[in-house]
C-alpha positions in Angstrom: 0.0 0.0 0.0 2.1 3.0 -1.2 2.1 6.2 0.8 0.9 9.1 -1.2 0.7 11.6 1.6 2.3 12.0 5.0 -0.3 13.4 7.4 1.0 14.5 10.8 -0.7 15.9 13.9 -2.6 19.2 13.3 -1.6 19.3 9.6 -5.1 20.2 8.5 -5.7 23.0 11.1 -2.2 24.4 10.5 -3.0 24.5 6.7 -6.3 26.2 7.3 -4.7 28.8 9.6 -2.2 29.4 6.8 -5.0 30.0 4.3 -4.3 26.9 2.1 -7.1 26.6 -0.4 -6.8 22.8 -0.5 -6.8 22.4 3.3 -9.8 24.8 3.5 -11.8 22.8 1.0 -11.1 19.6 2.9 -11.9 21.4 6.2 -15.2 22.6 4.7 -16.2 19.1 3.5 -15.6 17.6 6.9 -17.2 20.2 9.2 -20.1 21.5 7.2 -22.2 18.3 7.7 -21.4 18.3 11.4 -22.5 21.9 11.9 -25.7 21.3 9.9 -26.5 18.4 12.2 -25.8 20.4 15.3 -28.1 23.4 14.3 -30.9 21.1 13.1 -30.9 19.5 16.6 -31.7 22.9 18.0 -35.0 23.1 16.1 -34.1 25.6 13.5 -35.6 25.8 10.0 -33.5 24.6 7.1 -33.1 28.2 6.0 -31.8 29.3 9.4 -29.5 26.3 9.6 -27.9 27.2 6.3 -27.5 30.8 7.3 -25.9 29.8 10.6 -23.5 27.4 9.1 -22.4 30.2 6.7 -22.0 32.5 9.6 -19.8 30.0 11.4 -17.5 29.6 8.4 -17.3 33.4 8.0 -16.2 33.6 11.7 -13.8 30.8 11.2 -12.2 32.7 8.3 -11.6 35.6 10.6 -10.7 33.7 13.8 -9.1 30.4 12.9 -5.7 32.0 13.5 -6.7 32.5 17.2 -7.1 28.8 17.9 -4.5 27.6 20.4 -4.2 23.8 20.6 -2.4 24.1 24.0 -5.6 25.4 25.6 -8.3 23.1 24.1 -8.9 20.5 21.4 -10.2 21.9 18.1 -13.6 20.1 18.4 -14.3 21.9 21.7 -13.2 25.3 20.2 -15.4 24.7 17.2 -18.4 23.9 19.4 -17.9 27.2 21.3 -17.9 29.1 18.0 -21.1 27.3 16.8 -22.9 27.7 20.1 -22.0 31.4 20.3 -23.3 31.8 16.7 -26.6 30.2 17.8 -27.0 32.5 20.8 -26.2 35.6 18.7 -28.9 34.5 16.2 -31.4 34.0 19.1 -30.6 37.4 20.5 -31.1 39.0 17.0 -34.4 37.3 16.7 -35.4 38.7 20.1 -34.3 42.2 19.3 -36.5 42.1 16.1 -39.4 41.5 18.5 -40.1 38.0 17.4 -42.1 35.9 19.7 -40.0 34.7 22.7 -41.0 31.1 22.5 -39.8 27.8 21.0 -36.1 27.6 20.3 -35.4 31.2 21.0 -36.5 31.0 24.6 -34.9 27.6 25.0 -31.5 28.7 23.7 -31.4 31.9 25.8 -32.5 30.1 28.9 -30.3 27.1 28.7 -28.4 26.3 31.9 -24.8 25.4 32.1 -25.4 21.7 32.4 -27.4 21.8 29.1 -24.5 23.5 27.4 -22.1 20.8 28.8 -24.4 18.1 27.5 -24.4 19.7 24.0 -20.7 20.0 24.1 -20.1 16.4 24.8 -22.6 15.3 22.1 -20.8 17.6 19.7 -17.5 16.0 20.6 -18.9 12.5 20.1 -20.3 13.6 16.7 -16.9 15.0 15.8 -15.1 11.7 16.7 -17.6 9.7 14.7 -17.3 12.0 11.6 -13.5 12.0 11.6 -13.3 8.2 12.1 -15.8 7.7 9.2 -13.7 10.0 7.0 -10.5 8.2 8.0 -12.0 4.8 7.1 -13.2 6.2 3.7 -9.7 7.5 2.9 -8.0 4.3 4.0 -10.4 2.1 1.9 -10.0 4.3 -1.2 -6.2 4.0 -1.1 -6.0 0.3 -0.2 -6.2 -2.8 -2.4 -9.4 -4.7 -1.7 -7.7 -7.6 0.1 -5.7 -5.2 2.3 -8.9 -3.3 3.3 -10.8 -6.6 3.8 -8.1 -7.8 6.2 -8.5 -4.7 8.3 -12.3 -4.6 8.2 -12.7 -8.2 9.1 -10.1 -8.3 11.9 -10.4 -4.8 13.4 -13.9 -3.8 12.7 -15.7 -7.1 12.6 -13.3 -8.7 15.2 -13.0 -12.0 13.4 -10.1 -14.3 14.2 -7.0 -13.9 12.0 -7.1 -17.6 11.0 -10.7 -17.2 9.8 -9.9 -14.1 7.9 -6.8 -15.7 6.3 -8.9 -18.7 5.1 -11.6 -16.4 3.7 -9.2 -14.2 1.8 -6.8 -17.0 0.7 -3.8 -15.5 2.3 -1.5 -16.2 5.3 -2.3 -15.1 8.8 0.9 -13.0 8.8 -0.4 -11.2 5.7 -3.7 -10.5 7.4 -2.0 -8.9 10.4 0.5 -6.9 8.2 -2.4 -5.6 6.1 -4.5 -4.7 9.1 -1.6 -2.9 10.8 -0.9 -0.8 7.7 -4.5 0.3 7.4 -4.7 0.9 11.1 -1.6 3.0 11.1 -3.0 5.2 8.3 -6.4 5.5 10.0 -4.6 6.8 13.1 -2.6 9.3 11.1 -5.7 10.7 9.4 -7.4 11.0 12.8 -4.4 12.8 14.2 -4.7 15.4 11.4 -8.1 16.3 13.0 -6.8 16.1 16.6 -8.7 12.9 17.1 -7.9 9.4 18.4 -9.4 6.0 17.6 -11.0 6.0 21.0 -13.1 9.0 22.0 -11.8 10.8 25.0 -13.8 13.8 26.4 -11.8 17.1 26.5 -11.7 18.4 30.0 -9.7 21.6 29.0 -12.5 24.0 28.6 -11.8 27.2 26.8 
């Protein structure tokens, strides 16, 4: 499985901070669906969801250089930007004398424990999205038998001997294939400041 790229920790965020068009396009493709899902859960209309996602990306264009990985993980920082955008939108709705009910009242009245619950849900969503993306990239760059070795042993947790028999290769080949894919998946996850196993971020901004 030839290496066509050498991702290292924080490569993507560093690239976005340096205004790399390629990194920004990749960043947008990863995080837009996450933000859409987050805002939809808050009970907003599709139109408002799209507007808020656009607002978040405009803010990110202006503020991404202020992100400090020593203080918090990126997923936590992004959640703060998204939530603040939601609150600002609710306050604008209030100042326009719209009815103070539904999602507006709920957002403005949310307690700290509600915010903490949202943050942890957002972090889990981030982990799941990045892991899915890593799997997709790994599968696309792997030969079918290499990917099957990984999928059957690591994801499906089948015994190596069973996988070897099914694929018509040696047990050693199964383990080597799995290790190569797993190493690449870990590298992709690290590009997004994620790990294979989800760990909550206790370093609040």
